[in-house]
N, C-alpha and C positions, 0 to 999 in steps of 0.2 A: 473465412478467418485466415489471417496471415500465420504461416508456420515458421517463417524465418524472415528477419529484417536486419538491416545494418543500422546500428545505433549512430546517433549524431556524434561527430568527431569530438565535440567538447565533452560529451558524456563518457566516451571511451577514455579520454585523457583524464577525466576526473576519477573514474574508477581505478585506473592504473595508479593514480596518486593515492587514492584511498588505501590501496593494497600495499603501498610502499615498495613497488617493484624496483629492483636494483640489479646491477651486474652480478652474475654468478648465481642468481636465485633459480630454484626449481619451481615451476608454476604449472598448475592445472587450470585450464579453461574449460568450463562446462557450457556447451553451446557453441558449435563451430560456425564460422562464416569465412574464416581465412584471414580477413584484413586485421582483425584485432589480434589474432595469434601472431601475425607478422609484426605488429607493433610490440607485442610482448617479447618476441625473439630479438628484436632490435635492442630493447632496453636491457634484457638479461645478458646479451652479448654471447660471445663464443664459449664462455665458461659456464653459461647457464643452460637450462633445459626448459622447453615448453611442450606440454602435452595438451592437446585439444580433443574433446570428446563430444559426440553428438549421436542421437539415436537414429537419425535419418541418413541412409547411405547416399542419397542424392546430394545432401548438404556436405557430407564429408568428402565426397568425390569432387565437388566444386571447390571446397577449401583446399584440397590437395593440389588441384590443378592451378589455383591461384597462387598458392605458396611456392610451387615449383617455378611458375612464370616470374615471380618476384625475387627469386633467388633465396628463399627461406625454406625450401623443401627439405634440405638436409638438417635443419635446425629445429623443426617442429614435428613431433610425432602426432599423427592424426589417427584417432581411434573411433570406430563405429561401435557404439554400445549404449545401453541405458545408463545414464549418468547417476541413477539412484545408487549404484554400487561404486561410484568413483572409478578410478583406474589404479588399482592396488599394485599392478605390475611395475609402475614407475614411481611409487610413493617412497619416502615421505616428501611432501611439498612444503616449501616455505610460504607459499600463498596459493589460494584457490580463488579464481574469479568466475563467478556465475553470471552468464550473459543471457539468461532466459529468466522469465518471471517464476520464482519459486514460492510455493505455499508453505513449505517447511524446510528445515535443515536436516537432510538425511544423515544418520550417524556415520556413514562411510566417509563423508566429506570431513567431518571433524576428526575422525580417527586417522585419516591419512595426512593430516597436517603435522608439522614438527611442533615441538613444545611451545615455541614462541611464534608459531605461524599465524597468519591472518586470513580470514575468509571475507570476501566482498560479495554480497548477495543481494539482488533485488527481491526483497522479502515482501510478500503480500500479506497484509494484515486487515482482514475483514473488508476486502475489495480494494484497499489502497496500498500502493507500493512505494518503498524507499530503498535506495541502494545503501546498505549498511555494511560498515567494516567492523568485524568482530574479532576480538582476541580473547584467549583464555583468561579467566579471573577466578581462580579457585575451581569450584565445581561448575560454574556457569560461564557464559560468554558475554563480554561487555563491549558495547559499541565505542568506537573512537571517532566516528564521523557518520553523517547521513546526508543523502542527496535525493531530492525529489526526482522521480523517473517513471518510465513505463516500458514494459517489455512484453513480447509475446509469451504466452504461458508455457510452462514445462509440459512435455509429453511423457508418455511411459508411466512407470510406477509412481512418479512424483506428481502426476497430473491431478488437478482438483477442479471440479466443475461447480457452477453455481446452481442453486435451486430456485425455481420460479413458481410464484403463486399468482394466478390470473384472476382479476376481479372485474366483473362485467359492469360497465357504467350504464345506468338507465337511459342516459341521453344517447347511447351508442358507443361502440368501441370498447376497448379493454385496457385497464390499467394493470401493469405487471409489477409485483414486488419481487426483487431479486435478493436472495440471501446467500451469504458466503459462510461465515462461521456462526451466525446467529441461528438459534433454535427457538421456535415458537411452539407453545403447548398444543394449540388446536387451530390450525389454519382455517377450518370451517367456520370459526367464530366470526371471521371477517366478511362472511357472505352478507351482502346487503349494506355494507358500510358506506358505499357510495350513494345509497338512496337517501342519506341524511344530508341536510344542508351543511356546507363547510363552515368552520369557525376559525377566524384568524386571531393571531396574537402577535404582538410586536415587542422586541427586546429593549429598544432604546440604545442599542449598540450598532455601530455602523462600520462599513468598509470605506475608508477614505479613498478618493480617486487614486488609482494606481497602488492601492494598499495590498498587503500580503495577508492571505488567510488560509494557506494550504494546510496548516497544521490543525485547523478546525475540523477537517475531515477525519483525522485520526482521533481527535478527542471524542467526536460523536460515535465513530466506529467502535471505540472501546468502552464508552461510558453511557451512551444513550440506549435504554432498553429496547430490544426488538429491532436493532439497527438494520436497515435495508436500503437498497437503491430503488428508485421508482422510475418506471418507464410508462409514459402516457401514450397510448396508441391513437391513431387517427380517429377523429370523431368524438373524442372525449373532451369535456370542458378543460381538463388540465392541459391537454395538448393545444387547444385553441387559445388559451391564455398565455401559453408559451413558457411559463416559468420552470417547467420540468425539463426544458431544453437549454436552460442557462447554466449557471455555476453550480446549482445545488439540487441535483436530481436524487435526493436521498432523504430518509426520514426514519421513523420508528414505529413499531407495532405494539399496541397496548390492548391485549385481549381482543375485544370486538371492535376496536377502533385503531386508526393509524394517523400519522401526521407526516407532513413533507415540508422541507425547507422552502422559504419564500423570501424574496427581497423586494424592496420598493425604493424609489428615489428618495434621497434624504431631504430634499427641499432646501439644502444649504447652497449658498452661492458657489462654494468650491466643489460641488458635486458629491459623489459618493452614494452609497446605498445602505439602507438599514436592514439588519437581519430580522427575520420573523418566521412564523410557522403557520401552517394551515392544517386543521384537523378534520377528519372524516369519521363518521360512525356515531353510535349512541353516546360515547364519551369523547367526542371530538375536542371539546374545550380543554379537558384534562390532558389529552394527548398533546395538543398544541402548547399548553403551558409547560409541560415537562420538557419539550424541546427548547423553549425559550429559557427555561431555568438552566439548561446545559449551555446555551449560548452565553449567558451571563457568567457562569462558572468558568468557562474557557477564557473569557475576557479577563476575569479576575486573576487568572493564573498566568497572564502575560502573553497569551496567544501563540507562543513559539516554543518548540521543543528543542532543548540543547542537543548537540550531536552525541553526547555521551549518556543520553537518557534511555537508550534502548538496551535491552538485554535478551539473551536466550537461555532458558533453563531446561537442560535435557531432562527427559522423564526420570523421575526418582529423586531429583534435587528439590530442595525446599526453597520456596520463594519467600524472602523475609517480609514482614509486615512493614508498612510505611504510613506515616501520617499524611503524606502527600497523595494526591490521586494517582492510581496506577491502573493503566489499561492492560488487560491480560487477553492475549489471543492464543487460545489453546489449540495446539496442533496434534499430529499423530505422535511425533517423536519428542515433543517438549512443549514449552510455552514461551512465546515472545511477550515481552513487557515493555511498557513505556512509563517511566516515572516522571511526572510533571513537577515543575518548580512549585514551591510554596506560594500561596496567594500573595499578590503584590500588596504591600501595606499602604502605598501612596494612593490618594484618591484618583479616580479616573480622570484623564485629561479632558478638558472641555470639548475637544474635537471628537471625542468618542461618545458624547452624549447627544441624543437627538430628541428634540421636543416636537411632538406631533399631536394633533387632535385625536 
């Protein structure tokens, strides 16, 4: 597993824009590499300050050498420490940019921001990550923008691993269900689920050719019961059929049964694929139909999350009720939420409907 990588230049630029970095600002970067810290130093200028922190001394040594060679050594403070505590010695910061995948927002980061400061963080929500820009809004933190992204995970006190449940397929091989924030009551209830014939269900909703569907992941991660990712090992029918290696290697657990996303060609002249589900276990049909119901609900709510729909509620704050669907991702130090738009009143466009036998 990679412990350090360099983000794509477009993503670095996008996150700098999300943070609103400007001349004279004091910025903390969590996750050192050197290059991004140099970009930050260039933007804040001679009157600003950049502090970059990383837990790995090899990475901070490399960052120091690179910044010195590029002429930014005197303008960036490189700190070797666990970023869970931030860097209080140089606080308060106008902006904090987190450049590693974070599962939670540590209180130290929020406390070390100025009153109108912004934090940009690649926040993991039940396995899926978005780069979110947060500002204070009363007792909680409200998003101003969001960007699809992926980062190597945080190390140290902020690390969070996934849990794995292995299911042996009678045809050979192992299917693994991976859980992040999801808790299931009795994992043993799934023993033998793969011994039952699968049941398929189709939604009548499609992905047009070159269509966008990334926010479907977060809808299911927050609203599908028992949400998990699915890995099909060699020798299993799931692996042989290939759909667990395509766009949708995830599903949900329902007591003694589980389901997994599936797609098929739409059969339309303009291409595209139809969303569906496949269930396994004694209640395979019910599991597949629940996933299909969530696909239809996601479609009815417009498929896309606005950039200001995310929020973070520190422990002890009250999350207000909402008539709209709200995904809640409970963390150690608080809860991340996504509030979806109200259902679309207009009928579904014709191109979103699929007629199949």
